[in-house]
Backbone as CSV, one residue per row, in Angstrom:
resi,resn,N_x,N_y,N_z,CA_x,CA_y,CA_z,C_x,C_y,C_z
1,MET,-2.538,18.138,-32.834,-2.800,17.616,-31.519,-2.660,18.522,-30.815
2,LYS,-4.412,18.597,-29.383,-3.900,19.525,-28.525,-3.030,18.738,-27.390
3,ALA,-2.008,19.562,-26.607,-1.498,18.670,-25.735,-1.799,18.968,-23.962
4,MET,-1.299,17.290,-23.569,-1.923,17.219,-22.188,-1.534,18.451,-21.436
5,GLU,-2.934,18.639,-20.485,-2.791,19.192,-19.614,-2.565,18.907,-18.444
6,TRP,-1.878,19.415,-17.619,-1.534,19.077,-16.139,-1.940,19.920,-15.484
7,TYR,-2.538,19.498,-14.279,-3.317,20.546,-13.106,-2.193,19.725,-11.588
8,PHE,-1.994,20.511,-10.737,-1.691,19.997,-9.556,-2.225,20.647,-7.997
9,PRO,-3.314,20.401,-7.737,-4.385,20.699,-7.013,-3.612,20.813,-5.698
10,LYS,-3.509,21.542,-4.789,-3.498,22.159,-3.243,-4.300,21.482,-2.440
11,SER,-5.396,21.790,-2.823,-6.602,21.474,-2.162,-7.974,20.608,-2.390
12,ARG,-8.098,19.851,-1.623,-9.433,19.411,-1.794,-10.922,20.282,-2.176
13,GLU,-10.654,20.987,-2.200,-11.870,22.143,-2.697,-10.942,22.555,-4.269
14,GLU,-9.814,22.415,-4.481,-9.522,22.695,-6.139,-9.769,21.065,-6.757
15,LEU,-9.459,19.857,-6.105,-9.732,18.919,-6.917,-10.968,18.933,-7.070
16,ALA,-11.891,18.931,-6.057,-13.681,18.810,-6.161,-13.923,20.179,-7.608
17,GLU,-13.600,21.182,-7.828,-13.573,21.439,-9.100,-13.225,20.882,-10.271
18,LEU,-11.811,20.391,-10.284,-10.876,19.441,-11.306,-11.696,18.964,-11.690
19,LEU,-12.512,18.073,-10.922,-13.234,16.508,-11.048,-14.615,16.893,-11.708
20,LYS,-14.842,17.856,-11.688,-16.403,17.861,-12.887,-16.597,18.049,-14.004
21,GLU,-14.884,18.625,-14.421,-14.671,18.277,-15.845,-14.779,16.658,-16.168
22,GLU,-15.402,16.669,-17.177,-15.476,15.107,-18.308,-13.697,14.730,-18.301
23,GLY,-13.611,13.522,-18.649,-12.452,12.680,-18.792,-11.433,12.816,-18.370
24,ALA,-11.383,13.610,-16.598,-10.041,13.647,-15.869,-9.427,12.457,-15.949
25,LEU,-7.776,11.832,-16.012,-6.949,11.231,-15.606,-6.445,11.635,-13.968
26,ILE,-6.806,11.139,-13.072,-5.652,11.010,-12.065,-4.632,10.329,-11.509
27,HIS,-3.720,10.952,-11.097,-1.950,10.539,-11.408,-1.956,10.474,-9.656
28,ALA,-1.015,9.398,-9.275,-0.306,9.687,-7.789,0.344,8.858,-8.018
29,GLY,0.308,7.548,-7.502,1.224,6.130,-8.490,2.211,6.158,-9.658
30,GLY,0.379,6.041,-10.470,1.161,6.083,-12.060,1.031,4.640,-11.929
31,THR,1.193,3.445,-11.092,1.611,2.339,-11.964,0.006,1.678,-12.330
32,ALA,-0.913,2.295,-12.277,-2.091,1.615,-13.140,-2.638,2.249,-14.269
33,ILE,-2.128,2.950,-14.702,-2.379,3.791,-15.989,-1.346,3.392,-17.042
34,LYS,-2.737,2.872,-17.737,-1.820,2.004,-19.120,-1.865,3.177,-20.056
35,GLU,-0.794,2.819,-21.186,-0.665,3.347,-22.127,-1.322,3.754,-22.735
36,GLU,-2.730,3.366,-23.546,-3.611,4.051,-24.221,-4.181,5.248,-23.154
37,ARG,-4.769,4.874,-21.853,-5.093,5.502,-21.232,-4.372,7.003,-21.200
38,ILE,-3.284,7.111,-21.214,-2.332,8.144,-21.287,-2.321,9.064,-22.814
39,LYS,-2.763,7.920,-24.088,-2.353,8.710,-25.560,-4.220,9.189,-25.482
40,SER,-5.186,8.622,-25.197,-6.693,9.588,-25.634,-6.847,10.981,-23.893
41,ALA,-6.073,10.666,-22.953,-6.303,11.821,-21.463,-5.716,12.905,-22.502
42,LYS,-6.521,14.268,-21.942,-6.997,15.313,-22.204,-6.105,15.837,-20.997
43,ARG,-6.233,15.503,-20.196,-6.005,16.387,-18.981,-5.825,15.477,-17.806
44,VAL,-4.716,15.533,-16.999,-4.149,14.996,-16.028,-4.404,15.741,-14.346
45,ILE,-4.806,14.771,-13.954,-5.226,15.501,-12.457,-4.182,14.787,-11.646
46,ASP,-2.521,15.323,-11.073,-1.568,14.821,-10.253,-1.866,15.296,-8.473
47,ILE,-2.273,14.492,-7.825,-2.727,14.131,-6.712,-1.517,14.529,-5.564
48,SER,-0.270,14.136,-6.241,0.693,14.310,-5.548,1.023,14.725,-4.148
49,SER,0.538,16.422,-5.130,0.589,17.411,-3.765,-0.545,18.098,-2.515
50,LEU,-1.552,16.774,-2.882,-2.077,17.500,-1.855,-1.983,16.432,-0.563
51,PRO,-2.477,17.008,0.810,-1.757,16.302,2.170,-2.730,15.206,2.722
52,LEU,-2.348,14.390,1.566,-3.280,12.774,1.568,-2.344,11.917,1.931
53,ASN,-0.980,11.726,2.027,0.308,10.898,2.286,0.232,10.779,4.093
54,TYR,-0.647,10.422,4.487,-0.551,10.146,5.549,-1.421,8.545,6.250
55,VAL,-0.827,7.598,7.594,-1.358,7.141,7.906,-1.717,7.051,9.703
56,LYS,-2.183,7.354,10.163,-3.044,7.440,11.701,-4.200,7.047,11.891
57,LYS,-3.714,6.984,13.668,-5.377,6.274,14.079,-5.975,7.334,15.034
58,ASP,-7.071,7.344,14.871,-7.527,8.563,15.547,-8.693,8.061,16.455
59,GLY,-8.649,7.905,17.954,-9.677,7.124,18.850,-9.264,5.699,18.163
60,ASN,-10.537,4.846,17.797,-10.599,3.540,17.645,-10.204,3.530,15.948
61,ILE,-9.994,4.560,15.116,-10.398,4.561,13.980,-9.081,4.913,12.805
62,TRP,-8.910,4.160,11.959,-7.545,4.371,11.327,-7.790,5.018,10.120
63,HIS,-7.067,5.858,9.670,-7.243,7.133,8.605,-6.109,6.855,7.740
64,ILE,-6.205,6.802,6.280,-5.169,6.207,5.469,-5.790,7.248,4.029
65,GLY,-4.755,8.141,4.117,-4.524,9.402,3.017,-4.535,8.579,1.469
66,ALA,-5.082,9.135,0.203,-5.202,8.602,-1.011,-3.812,8.338,-1.405
67,THR,-2.626,9.147,-0.977,-1.245,8.889,-1.645,-0.451,8.254,-0.480
68,ALA,-1.145,7.421,0.714,-0.114,6.659,1.329,-0.072,5.544,0.600
69,THR,1.597,4.850,0.196,1.518,3.851,-0.651,1.380,2.463,0.369
70,LEU,1.349,1.347,-0.303,1.418,0.130,0.075,2.101,0.315,1.481
71,ASN,3.413,0.265,0.956,4.856,-0.219,1.953,4.384,0.531,3.142
72,ARG,3.827,1.903,3.124,3.853,3.062,4.618,2.343,1.922,5.572
73,VAL,1.362,1.276,4.719,0.541,0.866,5.501,1.009,0.169,5.798
74,ILE,1.698,-0.721,5.449,2.386,-2.296,6.021,3.245,-1.579,6.914
75,ASP,3.846,-0.438,6.900,4.931,-0.319,7.840,4.072,0.301,9.775
76,SER,2.726,0.823,9.333,2.291,1.817,9.898,1.543,1.039,10.951
77,LEU,0.789,-0.625,10.474,-0.059,-0.666,11.116,1.102,-2.324,11.747
78,GLU,-0.010,-3.452,12.871,0.947,-4.584,13.585,1.308,-5.283,12.128
79,SER,2.173,-5.915,12.843,2.903,-7.010,11.227,1.756,-8.413,11.781
80,ASP,0.754,-8.340,12.071,0.474,-9.478,12.414,-1.062,-9.585,11.593
81,HIS,-1.120,-8.128,11.528,-3.021,-7.604,10.616,-2.616,-7.860,9.650
82,PHE,-3.890,-8.878,9.284,-4.387,-9.274,8.290,-4.535,-8.569,7.442
83,LEU,-4.314,-7.547,6.871,-4.565,-6.938,6.012,-3.005,-6.432,5.554
84,VAL,-2.399,-6.590,6.490,-0.791,-5.872,6.055,-0.142,-7.591,5.400
85,LYS,-0.666,-8.997,6.332,-0.127,-10.167,5.400,-0.649,-10.160,3.789
86,ALA,-1.862,-9.053,3.707,-2.133,-9.306,2.475,-1.237,-8.445,1.009
87,LEU,-1.112,-7.324,1.683,-0.267,-6.522,1.305,0.813,-6.774,0.812
88,LYS,1.259,-7.434,2.237,3.243,-7.773,1.433,2.663,-9.019,0.197
89,CYS,1.442,-9.703,0.186,2.078,-10.370,-1.015,1.582,-9.640,-2.491
90,THR,1.532,-8.540,-2.709,1.081,-7.974,-3.773,1.858,-6.747,-4.449
91,ALA,2.057,-7.635,-5.388,3.845,-6.776,-6.164,4.856,-7.363,-5.727
92,THR,5.803,-6.423,-5.700,7.381,-6.380,-5.333,7.375,-5.214,-4.353
93,THR,8.221,-5.088,-3.653,8.974,-3.792,-2.479,8.896,-2.717,-3.569
94,PRO,9.699,-2.977,-4.390,9.625,-1.023,-5.405,8.537,-0.546,-5.676
95,LEU,7.298,-1.758,-5.943,6.300,-1.280,-6.643,5.591,-0.573,-5.962
96,ARG,5.599,-1.548,-4.357,4.734,-1.044,-2.976,4.709,0.468,-2.836
97,ASN,6.779,0.736,-3.321,6.554,1.685,-2.624,5.873,2.921,-3.645
98,ARG,5.854,2.476,-4.913,4.985,3.400,-5.939,2.877,3.215,-5.506
99,ILE,2.998,2.196,-5.707,1.383,2.183,-5.394,0.507,2.669,-4.252
100,THR,-0.558,3.379,-4.544,-0.990,4.017,-3.689,-2.060,3.297,-3.173
101,MET,-2.782,3.372,-1.744,-4.320,3.153,-1.640,-5.091,3.578,-1.996
102,GLY,-5.606,4.761,-2.430,-6.031,5.789,-3.279,-7.038,5.320,-4.852
103,GLY,-6.235,4.401,-5.027,-6.345,3.960,-6.773,-6.352,2.821,-6.562
104,SER,-5.894,2.062,-5.772,-5.831,0.432,-5.306,-7.222,0.734,-4.681
105,VAL,-7.727,1.530,-4.116,-9.185,0.965,-3.761,-10.115,1.511,-5.016
106,TYR,-9.667,2.436,-5.390,-10.910,2.849,-6.695,-11.065,1.751,-7.436
107,LEU,-9.832,1.168,-7.940,-9.698,0.491,-8.847,-10.117,-0.905,-8.443
108,SER,-9.601,-1.418,-7.316,-9.725,-2.710,-6.302,-9.579,-3.390,-7.413
109,PRO,-8.264,-4.036,-8.022,-8.040,-5.523,-8.964,-7.434,-6.133,-8.033
110,LEU,-7.730,-8.023,-8.150,-7.751,-8.882,-7.668,-6.252,-8.857,-7.059
111,TRP,-5.445,-8.341,-8.021,-4.027,-9.143,-7.376,-3.499,-7.881,-6.352
112,SER,-4.399,-6.877,-5.924,-4.010,-5.344,-4.879,-4.007,-6.138,-3.462
113,ASN,-5.280,-7.615,-3.775,-5.134,-8.084,-2.333,-5.986,-7.742,-1.140
114,LEU,-6.428,-6.406,-1.213,-7.022,-5.892,-0.680,-8.536,-5.640,-0.086
115,MET,-8.929,-5.755,-1.406,-10.400,-6.402,-1.204,-11.104,-6.928,0.004
116,GLY,-10.783,-8.307,0.336,-11.443,-9.584,1.077,-10.993,-8.658,2.414
117,PRO,-9.435,-8.192,2.618,-9.112,-7.290,3.981,-10.182,-6.378,4.598
118,LEU,-10.199,-5.422,3.681,-11.269,-4.067,4.049,-13.007,-4.619,3.842
119,LEU,-13.274,-5.482,3.199,-14.843,-5.757,3.101,-14.859,-6.835,4.642
120,ALA,-13.589,-7.313,5.241,-13.790,-7.795,6.162,-13.502,-7.089,7.713
121,LEU,-13.075,-5.718,6.933,-12.786,-4.782,8.297,-14.531,-3.785,8.230
122,GLU,-14.831,-4.108,7.266,-16.236,-3.087,6.859,-15.690,-1.585,6.611
123,ALA,-14.629,-1.436,5.932,-14.293,-0.509,5.700,-15.210,0.569,5.261
124,GLU,-14.827,2.002,5.360,-15.715,3.048,4.740,-14.388,3.576,3.391
125,ILE,-15.058,4.609,2.882,-14.174,5.384,2.177,-14.579,7.097,1.811
126,GLU,-13.480,7.843,1.531,-14.357,9.631,1.333,-13.865,9.598,0.006
127,VAL,-15.199,10.229,-0.680,-14.853,10.084,-2.051,-15.216,12.195,-2.393
128,LEU,-14.431,12.472,-3.376,-14.701,13.364,-4.045,-15.307,13.476,-5.289
129,GLY,-15.591,14.616,-5.733,-16.184,14.604,-6.976,-17.453,14.855,-7.320
130,ARG,-17.725,14.297,-8.599,-19.419,14.127,-8.935,-20.513,13.521,-7.450
131,ARG,-19.881,12.809,-6.444,-20.427,12.142,-5.242,-18.906,12.424,-4.266
132,GLN,-20.082,12.705,-3.396,-18.800,13.478,-2.344,-19.408,12.938,-0.802
133,GLY,-18.702,12.517,-0.107,-18.990,12.210,1.100,-18.292,10.869,1.707
134,THR,-18.899,10.009,2.417,-18.614,8.732,3.300,-19.247,7.841,2.800
135,CYS,-18.832,6.561,2.462,-19.926,5.412,2.531,-19.031,4.331,2.282
136,LYS,-19.822,3.281,2.497,-18.946,1.905,2.668,-18.307,1.617,1.592
137,TYR,-16.893,0.899,1.354,-16.526,0.356,0.544,-16.732,-0.508,0.035
138,GLU,-18.016,-1.481,0.322,-19.111,-2.605,-0.310,-19.835,-1.754,-1.328
139,GLU,-20.528,-0.167,-1.044,-20.954,0.018,-2.263,-20.365,1.101,-3.310
140,LEU,-18.804,0.790,-3.337,-17.945,1.062,-4.469,-18.367,0.245,-5.562
141,LEU,-18.045,-1.374,-4.306,-17.812,-2.619,-5.286,-18.743,-2.243,-5.959
142,SER,-20.081,-2.450,-5.545,-21.175,-3.349,-5.612,-22.149,-2.344,-7.026
143,ASP,-21.670,-0.846,-6.962,-22.109,-0.024,-7.936,-21.396,1.017,-8.160
144,ARG,-20.469,0.444,-9.726,-19.121,1.560,-9.481,-19.536,2.449,-10.543
145,GLY,-19.931,2.402,-11.190,-20.948,3.408,-12.377,-21.555,4.695,-11.009
146,LYS,-21.852,4.678,-9.550,-22.130,5.712,-9.058,-20.858,6.780,-8.964
147,PHE,-19.438,6.378,-9.156,-17.607,6.523,-8.462,-17.199,7.297,-9.812
148,GLN,-18.335,7.291,-10.749,-17.676,7.856,-12.299,-17.313,9.459,-11.848
149,GLY,-16.399,9.587,-12.170,-15.535,11.281,-12.084,-15.834,11.032,-10.208
150,CYS,-15.185,10.621,-9.508,-14.805,10.485,-8.471,-13.335,10.363,-7.983
151,ALA,-12.899,10.746,-7.031,-11.376,10.226,-6.674,-11.612,9.447,-5.275
152,VAL,-10.813,8.526,-4.521,-11.260,7.859,-3.066,-10.042,8.936,-2.754
153,THR,-10.250,10.044,-1.598,-9.214,10.768,-0.675,-8.936,9.753,0.709
154,GLU,-9.585,8.757,1.445,-9.278,8.348,2.979,-9.986,7.306,2.202
155,VAL,-9.446,6.043,3.276,-9.667,4.798,3.470,-9.888,4.995,5.001
156,ARG,-10.982,4.307,5.979,-11.111,4.232,7.592,-11.339,2.803,7.804
157,PHE,-11.188,2.352,8.383,-11.595,1.335,9.390,-11.242,1.217,10.473
158,PRO,-11.934,0.555,11.447,-12.229,0.471,13.447,-10.579,-0.359,13.633
159,ASP,-10.255,0.353,14.812,-8.959,-0.159,15.531,-9.896,-1.323,16.448
160,VAL,-10.143,-2.790,15.657,-11.008,-3.196,16.910,-10.216,-4.860,17.025
161,LYS,-10.248,-5.411,18.271,-9.537,-6.570,18.726,-10.225,-7.405,17.722
162,LEU,-9.298,-8.373,16.569,-10.192,-9.331,16.030,-8.853,-9.703,15.737
163,ILE,-8.907,-11.409,15.850,-8.207,-12.439,15.113,-8.480,-12.918,13.731
164,GLY,-7.534,-11.978,12.957,-7.650,-12.500,11.287,-6.921,-13.725,10.802
165,TRP,-7.239,-13.628,9.737,-6.425,-14.763,9.077,-6.244,-14.336,6.939
166,PHE,-5.508,-14.598,6.438,-5.524,-14.241,4.714,-4.883,-15.018,4.268
167,ASP,-5.269,-15.354,3.268,-4.301,-16.642,2.056,-5.198,-16.334,0.533
168,ARG,-4.380,-16.443,-0.224,-4.634,-16.820,-1.730,-4.245,-17.562,-2.255
169,PHE,-4.454,-18.144,-3.541,-3.959,-19.209,-4.375,-3.349,-18.371,-5.905
170,ALA,-2.694,-18.688,-5.766,-1.658,-18.642,-7.531,-0.903,-19.662,-7.592
171,ARG,-0.436,-19.235,-9.227,0.367,-20.391,-9.544,1.746,-20.414,-8.799
172,THR,1.788,-19.240,-8.649,3.669,-19.079,-8.290,3.654,-17.799,-7.389
173,SER,4.630,-17.529,-6.140,4.598,-16.352,-5.303,4.538,-15.616,-5.757
174,THR,4.936,-14.982,-7.495,4.635,-13.778,-8.144,3.743,-13.453,-8.913
175,ASP,3.086,-14.744,-8.756,1.992,-14.347,-9.741,0.283,-13.639,-9.088
176,TYR,-0.190,-13.091,-10.240,-1.454,-12.520,-9.645,-2.171,-13.564,-8.844
177,SER,-3.364,-13.109,-7.878,-3.962,-14.080,-7.054,-5.024,-14.390,-7.891
178,ALA,-5.324,-15.613,-8.229,-6.822,-16.194,-8.295,-7.984,-15.868,-7.263
179,LEU,-7.697,-16.546,-6.084,-8.573,-16.319,-5.270,-7.944,-15.881,-3.791
180,THR,-8.475,-15.091,-3.171,-8.186,-14.680,-2.044,-8.847,-15.583,-0.918
181,VAL,-8.673,-15.511,0.554,-9.635,-16.179,1.442,-8.934,-15.214,2.760
182,THR,-10.213,-14.395,3.206,-10.133,-13.593,4.750,-11.239,-14.000,5.628
183,ILE,-10.397,-14.245,6.334,-11.717,-14.758,8.229,-10.731,-13.553,8.939
184,ALA,-11.933,-12.838,9.677,-11.908,-12.081,10.842,-12.995,-12.032,11.584
185,LEU,-12.479,-12.640,13.027,-13.660,-13.116,14.143,-13.017,-11.836,15.134
186,SER,-14.631,-12.029,15.523,-13.863,-11.150,17.331,-14.885,-12.147,18.408
187,VAL,-13.932,-12.457,19.021,-13.798,-13.426,20.697,-14.136,-12.820,21.530
188,GLU,-15.225,-12.744,21.960,-15.435,-12.481,23.658,-15.594,-13.670,24.350
189,GLY,-14.404,-13.526,25.706,-14.783,-14.746,26.422,-13.519,-16.117,25.404
190,GLU,-14.420,-17.136,25.239,-14.140,-18.431,24.848,-15.235,-18.580,23.688
191,SER,-15.908,-17.678,23.448,-16.702,-17.885,21.993,-16.758,-16.670,21.084
192,ILE,-17.064,-17.055,19.696,-17.052,-16.086,18.928,-17.766,-14.830,18.932
193,ARG,-17.620,-14.068,18.544,-18.972,-12.647,18.953,-19.569,-12.592,17.895
194,ASP,-18.678,-12.610,16.982,-18.984,-11.752,15.332,-17.837,-12.481,14.411
195,ALA,-18.346,-12.762,13.018,-17.235,-13.231,12.383,-17.480,-12.647,10.943
196,LYS,-16.237,-12.528,9.716,-16.427,-12.143,8.633,-15.916,-13.238,8.247
197,VAL,-15.979,-13.520,6.674,-15.742,-14.570,6.060,-16.008,-13.365,4.316
198,VAL,-14.841,-13.526,3.859,-14.878,-13.525,2.619,-13.643,-13.663,1.539
199,VAL,-14.584,-14.576,0.313,-13.654,-14.935,-0.843,-13.732,-13.924,-1.879
200,THR,-12.576,-13.518,-2.737,-12.478,-12.946,-3.523,-11.925,-13.550,-4.907
201,GLY,-12.063,-13.221,-6.423,-12.062,-14.001,-7.181,-12.713,-14.534,-7.681
202,SER,-13.995,-14.427,-7.552,-15.187,-15.607,-7.807,-16.200,-14.854,-8.827
203,LYS,-17.050,-16.192,-8.922,-18.359,-15.132,-10.404,-18.404,-14.110,-10.198
204,LYS,-18.567,-13.788,-8.892,-19.793,-12.390,-8.280,-18.726,-11.258,-8.079
205,VAL,-16.903,-11.677,-7.857,-16.131,-10.930,-7.938,-15.665,-11.228,-6.560
206,TYR,-16.707,-10.608,-5.525,-15.712,-11.407,-4.307,-17.236,-12.398,-3.680
207,ASP,-17.076,-12.986,-2.820,-18.695,-13.770,-1.434,-18.364,-13.422,-0.437
208,ARG,-19.568,-12.837,0.063,-19.308,-12.961,2.078,-20.036,-14.145,2.125
209,LEU,-19.703,-15.172,2.634,-20.093,-16.575,3.191,-20.965,-16.458,4.266
210,SER,-22.081,-15.877,4.072,-22.681,-15.262,5.372,-23.098,-16.806,6.555
211,GLY,-23.629,-17.863,5.535,-23.772,-19.566,6.227,-22.678,-19.485,7.047
212,VAL,-21.504,-19.232,6.712,-20.248,-20.121,7.453,-20.033,-18.288,8.881
213,GLU,-20.427,-17.552,8.237,-20.446,-16.432,9.623,-21.223,-16.649,10.711
214,LYS,-22.991,-17.322,10.224,-23.546,-17.745,11.176,-23.017,-18.679,12.134
215,ALA,-22.842,-19.499,11.411,-22.220,-20.924,11.822,-20.965,-21.109,13.371
216,LEU,-20.095,-19.831,12.980,-19.315,-19.457,13.635,-19.704,-18.868,14.428
217,GLN,-20.793,-17.940,14.787,-21.416,-16.886,15.768,-21.580,-17.828,17.108
218,GLY,-21.172,-17.356,18.368,-21.614,-17.802,19.352,-20.500,-19.635,19.737
219,SER,-20.124,-19.930,18.578,-19.475,-21.232,18.864,-17.910,-20.626,19.519
220,ARG,-17.301,-21.861,20.239,-16.285,-22.281,20.863,-14.854,-22.129,19.357
221,LEU,-14.056,-21.565,19.440,-12.848,-21.378,18.494,-12.578,-22.687,18.175
222,GLU,-12.387,-23.219,19.265,-11.623,-24.699,19.848,-13.005,-25.878,19.080
223,ASP,-14.103,-25.914,19.021,-14.942,-26.595,18.643,-15.496,-26.308,17.770
224,VAL,-15.021,-25.737,16.606,-15.685,-25.610,15.293,-15.710,-26.628,14.649
225,ASP,-16.779,-26.887,14.301,-16.690,-27.863,13.281,-16.565,-27.911,11.857
226,VAL,-14.780,-27.753,11.852,-14.249,-26.709,9.849,-15.089,-27.798,9.038
227,GLU,-14.336,-29.122,8.832,-14.872,-29.802,7.908,-16.683,-29.918,7.769
228,GLY,-17.209,-29.618,8.460,-18.508,-29.951,8.189,-19.062,-28.309,7.361
229,ILE,-18.145,-27.214,8.115,-18.843,-26.035,7.897,-18.197,-25.889,6.104
230,SER,-17.630,-26.376,5.998,-16.316,-26.383,4.692,-17.822,-26.762,3.556
231,ARG,-17.837,-28.319,4.179,-18.889,-28.905,3.202,-20.747,-28.352,2.716
232,ASN,-20.520,-27.044,3.581,-21.620,-26.100,2.613,-21.510,-25.071,1.933
233,VAL,-20.057,-25.055,1.594,-19.673,-23.885,0.737,-20.010,-24.111,-0.233
234,ASN,-20.147,-22.960,-1.180,-20.771,-23.105,-2.493,-20.622,-21.850,-3.396
235,VAL,-18.933,-21.531,-3.294,-18.717,-20.271,-4.104,-18.578,-20.822,-5.435
236,GLU,-19.277,-20.054,-6.977,-18.415,-20.407,-7.608,-17.808,-19.714,-8.696
237,PHE,-16.965,-19.725,-9.569,-15.622,-19.279,-10.153,-15.836,-19.651,-11.302
238,THR,-14.638,-18.865,-12.247,-15.115,-19.003,-14.015,-13.329,-19.691,-13.940
239,ASP,-13.305,-20.757,-15.168,-11.973,-21.062,-15.758,-10.769,-20.167,-15.609
240,LYS,-9.985,-20.520,-15.054,-8.819,-19.389,-14.941,-7.387,-20.009,-15.532
241,PRO,-6.296,-19.110,-15.367,-5.410,-19.881,-15.980,-4.683,-20.888,-14.923
242,ALA,-4.453,-20.740,-13.316,-4.098,-21.236,-11.988,-5.295,-22.588,-12.120
243,GLY,-6.757,-22.518,-12.699,-7.236,-23.996,-12.705,-8.449,-23.756,-13.363
244,SER,-9.411,-24.435,-13.452,-10.549,-24.673,-13.631,-11.382,-24.064,-12.193
245,GLY,-12.719,-23.739,-13.272,-13.592,-22.793,-12.466,-13.681,-24.317,-10.856
246,ALA,-14.001,-25.181,-11.294,-14.912,-26.306,-10.192,-13.719,-26.619,-9.228
247,TYR,-12.364,-26.890,-9.707,-10.567,-26.698,-8.895,-10.847,-25.677,-8.038
248,LEU,-10.456,-24.210,-8.945,-10.994,-23.478,-7.762,-11.761,-23.192,-6.432
249,ALA,-12.969,-23.894,-6.520,-13.969,-23.887,-5.310,-13.429,-24.903,-4.510
250,GLU,-13.028,-25.963,-4.921,-12.447,-26.645,-4.327,-11.302,-26.196,-3.553
251,VAL,-10.387,-25.458,-4.157,-9.102,-24.738,-3.404,-9.812,-23.675,-2.251
252,SER,-11.140,-23.010,-2.837,-11.295,-21.802,-1.725,-11.490,-22.717,-0.186
253,LYS,-12.158,-24.166,-0.596,-12.720,-24.761,0.851,-11.880,-25.139,1.715
254,VAL,-10.326,-25.523,0.586,-8.979,-25.875,1.874,-8.197,-24.424,2.195
255,LEU,-8.908,-23.656,1.463,-7.866,-22.762,2.537,-8.819,-21.881,3.242
256,LEU,-9.931,-21.895,3.207,-11.051,-22.156,4.430,-10.424,-22.580,5.900
257,CYS,-10.873,-24.439,5.615,-10.389,-24.853,6.920,-9.264,-24.514,7.068
258,ARG,-7.967,-24.475,6.197,-6.736,-23.929,6.872,-6.457,-22.939,7.662
259,GLY,-7.485,-21.643,7.062,-7.671,-20.311,8.161,-8.488,-21.020,9.484
260,LEU,-9.394,-21.905,9.196,-10.129,-21.456,10.499,-9.188,-22.668,11.640
261,ASN,-8.595,-23.774,10.874,-7.820,-25.076,11.773,-6.501,-24.032,12.201
262,ALA,-5.912,-23.383,11.868,-4.895,-21.938,12.294,-5.145,-21.318,13.098
263,LEU,-6.535,-20.249,12.877,-6.870,-19.585,14.411,-7.335,-20.693,15.339
264,GLY,-8.193,-21.433,15.094,-8.032,-22.542,16.787,-6.923,-23.016,17.145
265,SER,-6.254,-23.432,16.132,-4.643,-23.402,17.151,-3.894,-22.554,17.820
266,ALA,-4.295,-20.938,17.373,-3.464,-20.172,17.686,-4.051,-19.819,19.213
267,ARG,-5.074,-20.262,19.233,-5.813,-19.626,20.662,-6.039,-20.433,21.930
């Protein structure tokens, strides 16, 4: 049996060359690597030596390197940022000290809770490998096949003044999320200038509630008809251990109403 080969690239150029080979397993925090994948891998690329462990703001853009851990992101952003609130609900403190942003974004499991906030922030990712350059995070989610043989090297999103809210539904505080709801509002004066509302965990993996977003735009936050808006929401879910699809659809509406009411009360 051929021994597993490990590679430790020191530059992005070296990583790009290594990714040209088929079947490479990328290792950073290592928390998402399953036993069967370890057994089948012939080549492992450990990216921990690359200069990608950073969270920094350049102008009005946040840049997060692929090997930055979730706890480093939590410690770097404002404590009331809705991405921070989402990440604090992810795993345990020891695990958040290992789980990296690059792997979390590339795999985007629902339990990571970052999908909704990153979509609401209209985040971009930088990738290396068969596909190189910068693209919208939403593009990765919509067509993962394009990104086979790639590694996420950076996540970036604008540092804009938003009123944000995040919540999730799970059976217990330590259970995986059955669904999450993220609301991000840009308020100008007394009116909502722009709105992003995202539900994850649905049949389509995630839903942008464009109808809710349009209803919110131009409204005074204090005057939003929360119940009226929620009645027109129709997100479909499959049955899960946390409840039936119909039950989870109702829960998503409850969380949406709760978020809009909380944001209105905070003004």
